[in-house]
Jmol script that loads the backbone (N, CA, C; Angstrom):
load data "model"
ATOM      1  N   UNK A   1      14.469  17.440  -9.857  1.00  0.00           N
ATOM      2  CA  UNK A   1      13.282  16.917  -9.752  1.00  0.00           C
ATOM      3  C   UNK A   1      12.894  15.871 -11.188  1.00  0.00           C
ATOM      4  N   UNK A   2      13.795  15.309 -11.486  1.00  0.00           N
ATOM      5  CA  UNK A   2      13.644  14.176 -12.294  1.00  0.00           C
ATOM      6  C   UNK A   2      12.925  12.928 -11.790  1.00  0.00           C
ATOM      7  N   UNK A   3      11.916  12.656 -12.739  1.00  0.00           N
ATOM      8  CA  UNK A   3      10.989  11.629 -12.138  1.00  0.00           C
ATOM      9  C   UNK A   3       9.781  12.110 -11.931  1.00  0.00           C
ATOM     10  N   UNK A   4       9.490  13.125 -11.774  1.00  0.00           N
ATOM     11  CA  UNK A   4       8.253  13.753 -11.023  1.00  0.00           C
ATOM     12  C   UNK A   4       6.928  13.289 -12.007  1.00  0.00           C
ATOM     13  N   UNK A   5       7.285  13.629 -13.198  1.00  0.00           N
ATOM     14  CA  UNK A   5       5.900  13.175 -14.041  1.00  0.00           C
ATOM     15  C   UNK A   5       6.494  11.949 -14.715  1.00  0.00           C
ATOM     16  N   UNK A   6       7.079  10.969 -14.362  1.00  0.00           N
ATOM     17  CA  UNK A   6       7.454   9.656 -15.107  1.00  0.00           C
ATOM     18  C   UNK A   6       6.144   8.720 -15.240  1.00  0.00           C
ATOM     19  N   UNK A   7       5.828   8.443 -16.050  1.00  0.00           N
ATOM     20  CA  UNK A   7       4.583   7.396 -15.908  1.00  0.00           C
ATOM     21  C   UNK A   7       5.015   6.025 -15.639  1.00  0.00           C
ATOM     22  N   UNK A   8       6.481   5.558 -15.864  1.00  0.00           N
ATOM     23  CA  UNK A   8       7.034   4.273 -15.595  1.00  0.00           C
ATOM     24  C   UNK A   8       7.182   4.195 -14.007  1.00  0.00           C
ATOM     25  N   UNK A   9       7.522   5.013 -13.364  1.00  0.00           N
ATOM     26  CA  UNK A   9       7.702   5.273 -11.920  1.00  0.00           C
ATOM     27  C   UNK A   9       6.462   5.158 -11.386  1.00  0.00           C
ATOM     28  N   UNK A  10       5.287   6.187 -11.871  1.00  0.00           N
ATOM     29  CA  UNK A  10       3.932   5.786 -11.471  1.00  0.00           C
ATOM     30  C   UNK A  10       3.611   4.592 -11.367  1.00  0.00           C
ATOM     31  N   UNK A  11       3.937   4.216 -12.581  1.00  0.00           N
ATOM     32  CA  UNK A  11       3.233   2.557 -12.706  1.00  0.00           C
ATOM     33  C   UNK A  11       3.810   1.587 -11.619  1.00  0.00           C
ATOM     34  N   UNK A  12       4.940   1.873 -11.146  1.00  0.00           N
ATOM     35  CA  UNK A  12       5.628   1.116 -10.126  1.00  0.00           C
ATOM     36  C   UNK A  12       4.964   1.110  -8.648  1.00  0.00           C
ATOM     37  N   UNK A  13       4.099   2.467  -8.700  1.00  0.00           N
ATOM     38  CA  UNK A  13       3.636   2.455  -7.125  1.00  0.00           C
ATOM     39  C   UNK A  13       2.451   1.430  -7.130  1.00  0.00           C
ATOM     40  N   UNK A  14       1.773   1.197  -8.070  1.00  0.00           N
ATOM     41  CA  UNK A  14       0.805   0.097  -8.111  1.00  0.00           C
ATOM     42  C   UNK A  14       1.468  -1.355  -7.777  1.00  0.00           C
ATOM     43  N   UNK A  15       2.725  -1.584  -8.247  1.00  0.00           N
ATOM     44  CA  UNK A  15       3.242  -3.064  -8.042  1.00  0.00           C
ATOM     45  C   UNK A  15       3.969  -2.816  -6.600  1.00  0.00           C
ATOM     46  N   UNK A  16       4.372  -1.579  -6.114  1.00  0.00           N
ATOM     47  CA  UNK A  16       4.615  -1.640  -4.734  1.00  0.00           C
ATOM     48  C   UNK A  16       3.577  -1.708  -3.482  1.00  0.00           C
ATOM     49  N   UNK A  17       2.394  -1.381  -4.187  1.00  0.00           N
ATOM     50  CA  UNK A  17       1.134  -1.331  -3.193  1.00  0.00           C
ATOM     51  C   UNK A  17       1.078  -2.701  -3.007  1.00  0.00           C
ATOM     52  N   UNK A  18       1.281  -3.731  -4.004  1.00  0.00           N
ATOM     53  CA  UNK A  18       0.938  -5.253  -3.692  1.00  0.00           C
ATOM     54  C   UNK A  18       1.682  -5.699  -2.478  1.00  0.00           C
ATOM     55  N   UNK A  19       2.997  -4.975  -2.351  1.00  0.00           N
ATOM     56  CA  UNK A  19       4.076  -5.560  -1.287  1.00  0.00           C
ATOM     57  C   UNK A  19       3.283  -5.155   0.128  1.00  0.00           C
ATOM     58  N   UNK A  20       2.509  -3.924  -0.046  1.00  0.00           N
ATOM     59  CA  UNK A  20       2.016  -3.423   1.241  1.00  0.00           C
ATOM     60  C   UNK A  20       0.759  -4.149   1.710  1.00  0.00           C
ATOM     61  N   UNK A  21      -0.099  -4.553   0.562  1.00  0.00           N
ATOM     62  CA  UNK A  21      -1.008  -5.638   1.007  1.00  0.00           C
ATOM     63  C   UNK A  21      -0.666  -6.629   1.575  1.00  0.00           C
ATOM     64  N   UNK A  22       0.430  -7.422   1.020  1.00  0.00           N
ATOM     65  CA  UNK A  22       1.037  -8.574   1.568  1.00  0.00           C
ATOM     66  C   UNK A  22       1.379  -8.602   2.833  1.00  0.00           C
ATOM     67  N   UNK A  23       1.902  -7.399   3.197  1.00  0.00           N
ATOM     68  CA  UNK A  23       2.448  -7.088   4.607  1.00  0.00           C
ATOM     69  C   UNK A  23       1.385  -7.068   5.558  1.00  0.00           C
ATOM     70  N   UNK A  24       0.252  -6.289   5.056  1.00  0.00           N
ATOM     71  CA  UNK A  24      -0.832  -6.199   6.110  1.00  0.00           C
ATOM     72  C   UNK A  24      -1.540  -7.652   6.419  1.00  0.00           C
ATOM     73  N   UNK A  25      -1.563  -8.263   5.236  1.00  0.00           N
ATOM     74  CA  UNK A  25      -2.091  -9.655   5.641  1.00  0.00           C
ATOM     75  C   UNK A  25      -1.189 -10.549   6.418  1.00  0.00           C
ATOM     76  N   UNK A  26       0.199 -10.414   6.487  1.00  0.00           N
ATOM     77  CA  UNK A  26       1.029 -11.186   7.003  1.00  0.00           C
ATOM     78  C   UNK A  26       1.010 -10.706   8.703  1.00  0.00           C
ATOM     79  N   UNK A  27       0.815  -9.374   8.730  1.00  0.00           N
ATOM     80  CA  UNK A  27       0.459  -9.072  10.224  1.00  0.00           C
ATOM     81  C   UNK A  27      -0.683  -9.469  10.824  1.00  0.00           C
ATOM     82  N   UNK A  28      -1.898  -9.734  10.036  1.00  0.00           N
ATOM     83  CA  UNK A  28      -3.245 -10.012  10.369  1.00  0.00           C
ATOM     84  C   UNK A  28      -3.055 -11.573  10.746  1.00  0.00           C
ATOM     85  N   UNK A  29      -2.332 -12.350   9.923  1.00  0.00           N
ATOM     86  CA  UNK A  29      -2.081 -13.848  10.247  1.00  0.00           C
ATOM     87  C   UNK A  29      -1.187 -13.948  11.579  1.00  0.00           C
ATOM     88  N   UNK A  30      -0.192 -13.033  11.627  1.00  0.00           N
ATOM     89  CA  UNK A  30       0.522 -12.879  12.964  1.00  0.00           C
ATOM     90  C   UNK A  30       0.132 -12.665  14.389  1.00  0.00           C
ATOM     91  N   UNK A  31      -1.195 -11.908  14.257  1.00  0.00           N
ATOM     92  CA  UNK A  31      -1.668 -11.450  15.547  1.00  0.00           C
ATOM     93  C   UNK A  31      -2.709 -12.667  15.761  1.00  0.00           C
ATOM     94  N   UNK A  32      -3.158 -13.262  14.797  1.00  0.00           N
ATOM     95  CA  UNK A  32      -4.326 -14.439  14.953  1.00  0.00           C
ATOM     96  C   UNK A  32      -3.951 -15.887  15.139  1.00  0.00           C
ATOM     97  N   UNK A  33      -2.367 -15.995  15.016  1.00  0.00           N
ATOM     98  CA  UNK A  33      -1.673 -17.170  15.216  1.00  0.00           C
ATOM     99  C   UNK A  33      -1.887 -17.589  16.707  1.00  0.00           C
ATOM    100  N   UNK A  34      -2.290 -18.828  17.343  1.00  0.00           N
ATOM    101  CA  UNK A  34      -2.241 -19.287  18.528  1.00  0.00           C
ATOM    102  C   UNK A  34      -0.833 -18.985  19.231  1.00  0.00           C
ATOM    103  N   UNK A  35       0.159 -18.673  18.605  1.00  0.00           N
ATOM    104  CA  UNK A  35       1.517 -18.621  19.259  1.00  0.00           C
ATOM    105  C   UNK A  35       1.664 -16.980  19.452  1.00  0.00           C
ATOM    106  N   UNK A  36       0.803 -16.297  19.038  1.00  0.00           N
ATOM    107  CA  UNK A  36       0.847 -14.746  19.284  1.00  0.00           C
ATOM    108  C   UNK A  36       0.889 -14.717  20.980  1.00  0.00           C
ATOM    109  N   UNK A  37       2.055 -14.073  21.426  1.00  0.00           N
ATOM    110  CA  UNK A  37       1.887 -13.670  22.883  1.00  0.00           C
ATOM    111  C   UNK A  37       1.873 -12.345  23.274  1.00  0.00           C
ATOM    112  N   UNK A  38       1.552 -11.500  22.245  1.00  0.00           N
ATOM    113  CA  UNK A  38       1.577 -10.020  22.548  1.00  0.00           C
ATOM    114  C   UNK A  38       0.231  -9.788  23.336  1.00  0.00           C
ATOM    115  N   UNK A  39      -0.167  -8.534  23.616  1.00  0.00           N
ATOM    116  CA  UNK A  39      -1.043  -8.176  24.428  1.00  0.00           C
ATOM    117  C   UNK A  39      -2.113  -7.631  23.544  1.00  0.00           C
ATOM    118  N   UNK A  40      -3.207  -7.607  24.008  1.00  0.00           N
ATOM    119  CA  UNK A  40      -4.577  -7.032  23.163  1.00  0.00           C
ATOM    120  C   UNK A  40      -4.151  -5.638  22.695  1.00  0.00           C
ATOM    121  N   UNK A  41      -3.624  -4.908  23.495  1.00  0.00           N
ATOM    122  CA  UNK A  41      -3.031  -3.386  23.142  1.00  0.00           C
ATOM    123  C   UNK A  41      -2.143  -3.426  21.793  1.00  0.00           C
ATOM    124  N   UNK A  42      -0.953  -4.561  21.899  1.00  0.00           N
ATOM    125  CA  UNK A  42      -0.043  -4.631  20.809  1.00  0.00           C
ATOM    126  C   UNK A  42      -0.714  -5.105  19.670  1.00  0.00           C
ATOM    127  N   UNK A  43      -1.714  -5.907  19.732  1.00  0.00           N
ATOM    128  CA  UNK A  43      -2.428  -6.551  18.648  1.00  0.00           C
ATOM    129  C   UNK A  43      -3.409  -5.361  17.906  1.00  0.00           C
ATOM    130  N   UNK A  44      -3.877  -4.543  18.632  1.00  0.00           N
ATOM    131  CA  UNK A  44      -4.744  -3.407  18.183  1.00  0.00           C
ATOM    132  C   UNK A  44      -3.695  -2.472  17.421  1.00  0.00           C
ATOM    133  N   UNK A  45      -2.729  -2.216  18.038  1.00  0.00           N
ATOM    134  CA  UNK A  45      -1.546  -1.435  17.562  1.00  0.00           C
ATOM    135  C   UNK A  45      -1.126  -1.925  15.986  1.00  0.00           C
ATOM    136  N   UNK A  46      -0.804  -3.003  16.028  1.00  0.00           N
ATOM    137  CA  UNK A  46      -0.153  -3.575  14.828  1.00  0.00           C
ATOM    138  C   UNK A  46      -1.323  -3.573  14.009  1.00  0.00           C
ATOM    139  N   UNK A  47      -2.520  -4.169  14.252  1.00  0.00           N
ATOM    140  CA  UNK A  47      -3.459  -3.910  13.483  1.00  0.00           C
ATOM    141  C   UNK A  47      -3.769  -2.561  12.722  1.00  0.00           C
ATOM    142  N   UNK A  48      -3.809  -1.513  13.513  1.00  0.00           N
ATOM    143  CA  UNK A  48      -3.984  -0.313  13.092  1.00  0.00           C
ATOM    144  C   UNK A  48      -3.012   0.386  12.018  1.00  0.00           C
ATOM    145  N   UNK A  49      -1.898  -0.021  12.694  1.00  0.00           N
ATOM    146  CA  UNK A  49      -0.471   0.208  11.782  1.00  0.00           C
ATOM    147  C   UNK A  49      -0.370  -0.108  10.358  1.00  0.00           C
ATOM    148  N   UNK A  50      -0.611  -1.636  10.436  1.00  0.00           N
ATOM    149  CA  UNK A  50      -0.865  -2.144   9.129  1.00  0.00           C
ATOM    150  C   UNK A  50      -1.874  -1.793   8.186  1.00  0.00           C
ATOM    151  N   UNK A  51      -3.003  -1.529   8.814  1.00  0.00           N
ATOM    152  CA  UNK A  51      -4.085  -0.595   8.023  1.00  0.00           C
ATOM    153  C   UNK A  51      -3.973   0.673   7.423  1.00  0.00           C
ATOM    154  N   UNK A  52      -3.300   1.219   8.303  1.00  0.00           N
ATOM    155  CA  UNK A  52      -3.030   2.839   7.865  1.00  0.00           C
ATOM    156  C   UNK A  52      -1.854   2.615   6.653  1.00  0.00           C
ATOM    157  N   UNK A  53      -0.877   1.776   6.929  1.00  0.00           N
ATOM    158  CA  UNK A  53       0.000   1.481   5.671  1.00  0.00           C
ATOM    159  C   UNK A  53      -0.567   1.201   4.378  1.00  0.00           C
ATOM    160  N   UNK A  54      -1.612   0.348   4.614  1.00  0.00           N
ATOM    161  CA  UNK A  54      -1.985  -0.405   3.407  1.00  0.00           C
ATOM    162  C   UNK A  54      -2.936   0.634   2.751  1.00  0.00           C
ATOM    163  N   UNK A  55      -3.681   1.531   3.670  1.00  0.00           N
ATOM    164  CA  UNK A  55      -4.314   2.741   3.036  1.00  0.00           C
ATOM    165  C   UNK A  55      -3.541   3.845   2.492  1.00  0.00           C
ATOM    166  N   UNK A  56      -2.220   4.244   2.954  1.00  0.00           N
ATOM    167  CA  UNK A  56      -1.397   5.019   2.163  1.00  0.00           C
ATOM    168  C   UNK A  56      -1.121   4.328   0.925  1.00  0.00           C
ATOM    169  N   UNK A  57      -0.522   3.098   0.746  1.00  0.00           N
ATOM    170  CA  UNK A  57      -0.562   2.461  -0.385  1.00  0.00           C
ATOM    171  C   UNK A  57      -1.330   2.609  -1.558  1.00  0.00           C
ATOM    172  N   UNK A  58      -2.557   2.414  -0.917  1.00  0.00           N
ATOM    173  CA  UNK A  58      -4.038   2.741  -2.054  1.00  0.00           C
ATOM    174  C   UNK A  58      -3.772   4.040  -2.618  1.00  0.00           C
ATOM    175  N   UNK A  59      -3.612   5.266  -1.494  1.00  0.00           N
ATOM    176  CA  UNK A  59      -3.758   6.646  -1.898  1.00  0.00           C
ATOM    177  C   UNK A  59      -2.346   6.767  -3.085  1.00  0.00           C
ATOM    178  N   UNK A  60      -1.400   6.263  -2.811  1.00  0.00           N
ATOM    179  CA  UNK A  60      -0.309   6.529  -3.854  1.00  0.00           C
ATOM    180  C   UNK A  60      -0.615   5.939  -5.027  1.00  0.00           C
ATOM    181  N   UNK A  61      -1.362   4.791  -5.184  1.00  0.00           N
ATOM    182  CA  UNK A  61      -1.820   4.137  -6.259  1.00  0.00           C
ATOM    183  C   UNK A  61      -2.459   5.267  -7.262  1.00  0.00           C
ATOM    184  N   UNK A  62      -3.549   5.821  -6.356  1.00  0.00           N
ATOM    185  CA  UNK A  62      -4.464   6.861  -6.969  1.00  0.00           C
ATOM    186  C   UNK A  62      -3.481   8.055  -7.674  1.00  0.00           C
ATOM    187  N   UNK A  63      -2.521   8.385  -6.911  1.00  0.00           N
ATOM    188  CA  UNK A  63      -1.599   9.529  -7.315  1.00  0.00           C
ATOM    189  C   UNK A  63      -0.729   9.060  -8.550  1.00  0.00           C
ATOM    190  N   UNK A  64      -0.613   7.803  -8.399  1.00  0.00           N
ATOM    191  CA  UNK A  64       0.347   7.296  -9.708  1.00  0.00           C
ATOM    192  C   UNK A  64      -0.682   7.366 -10.971  1.00  0.00           C
ATOM    193  N   UNK A  65      -1.720   6.787 -10.632  1.00  0.00           N
ATOM    194  CA  UNK A  65      -2.655   6.918 -12.001  1.00  0.00           C
ATOM    195  C   UNK A  65      -3.064   8.211 -12.630  1.00  0.00           C
ATOM    196  N   UNK A  66      -3.149   9.173 -11.565  1.00  0.00           N
ATOM    197  CA  UNK A  66      -3.331  10.581 -12.028  1.00  0.00           C
ATOM    198  C   UNK A  66      -2.001  11.213 -12.852  1.00  0.00           C
ATOM    199  N   UNK A  67      -1.070  10.826 -12.276  1.00  0.00           N
ATOM    200  CA  UNK A  67       0.340  11.239 -13.058  1.00  0.00           C
ATOM    201  C   UNK A  67       0.418  10.737 -14.293  1.00  0.00           C
ATOM    202  N   UNK A  68       0.086   9.023 -14.498  1.00  0.00           N
ATOM    203  CA  UNK A  68      -0.126   8.668 -15.866  1.00  0.00           C
ATOM    204  C   UNK A  68      -0.985   9.458 -16.920  1.00  0.00           C
ATOM    205  N   UNK A  69      -2.360   9.944 -16.211  1.00  0.00           N
ATOM    206  CA  UNK A  69      -3.054  10.355 -16.949  1.00  0.00           C
ATOM    207  C   UNK A  69      -2.568  11.720 -17.355  1.00  0.00           C
ATOM    208  N   UNK A  70      -2.144  12.450 -16.670  1.00  0.00           N
ATOM    209  CA  UNK A  70      -1.347  13.936 -16.964  1.00  0.00           C
ATOM    210  C   UNK A  70      -0.313  13.780 -18.051  1.00  0.00           C
ATOM    211  N   UNK A  71       0.492  12.854 -17.944  1.00  0.00           N
ATOM    212  CA  UNK A  71       1.509  12.798 -18.933  1.00  0.00           C
ATOM    213  C   UNK A  71       1.034  12.203 -20.302  1.00  0.00           C
ATOM    214  N   UNK A  72       0.281  11.175 -20.061  1.00  0.00           N
ATOM    215  CA  UNK A  72      -0.091  10.389 -21.387  1.00  0.00           C
ATOM    216  C   UNK A  72      -1.402  10.502 -21.955  1.00  0.00           C
ATOM    217  N   UNK A  73      -2.502  11.093 -21.093  1.00  0.00           N
ATOM    218  CA  UNK A  73      -3.736  11.191 -21.234  1.00  0.00           C
ATOM    219  C   UNK A  73      -4.617   9.796 -21.277  1.00  0.00           C
ATOM    220  N   UNK A  74      -3.758   8.747 -20.689  1.00  0.00           N
ATOM    221  CA  UNK A  74      -4.451   7.398 -20.772  1.00  0.00           C
ATOM    222  C   UNK A  74      -4.932   7.239 -19.182  1.00  0.00           C
ATOM    223  N   UNK A  75      -6.350   6.646 -19.235  1.00  0.00           N
ATOM    224  CA  UNK A  75      -6.751   6.049 -18.044  1.00  0.00           C
ATOM    225  C   UNK A  75      -6.382   4.685 -17.749  1.00  0.00           C
ATOM    226  N   UNK A  76      -6.125   4.534 -16.867  1.00  0.00           N
ATOM    227  CA  UNK A  76      -5.947   3.005 -16.538  1.00  0.00           C
ATOM    228  C   UNK A  76      -7.221   2.356 -15.809  1.00  0.00           C
ATOM    229  N   UNK A  77      -7.434   1.150 -16.169  1.00  0.00           N
ATOM    230  CA  UNK A  77      -8.333   0.402 -15.448  1.00  0.00           C
ATOM    231  C   UNK A  77      -8.028   0.034 -14.095  1.00  0.00           C
ATOM    232  N   UNK A  78      -8.964   0.128 -13.115  1.00  0.00           N
ATOM    233  CA  UNK A  78      -8.928  -0.289 -11.686  1.00  0.00           C
ATOM    234  C   UNK A  78      -8.527  -1.534 -11.375  1.00  0.00           C
TER     235      UNK A  78
END
end "model"
wireframe off; spacefill off
backbone 0.3
color backbone group
């Protein structure tokens, strides 16, 4: 169970969330591109999938902040 209460590892979650946000924006750009040949159903599925992953990342950031607070007593700015 090493790393469970590791503030450095918890802080990494915020940095990784930025990657999910970028991927979400790339997906939106992809389906808005005039070269998009997918169906409307595929566009909706891609949009929702990207949004769900992006929200999952947001929730992990909150968990990471709570871990940091539990370990250090320090509240991080949002």
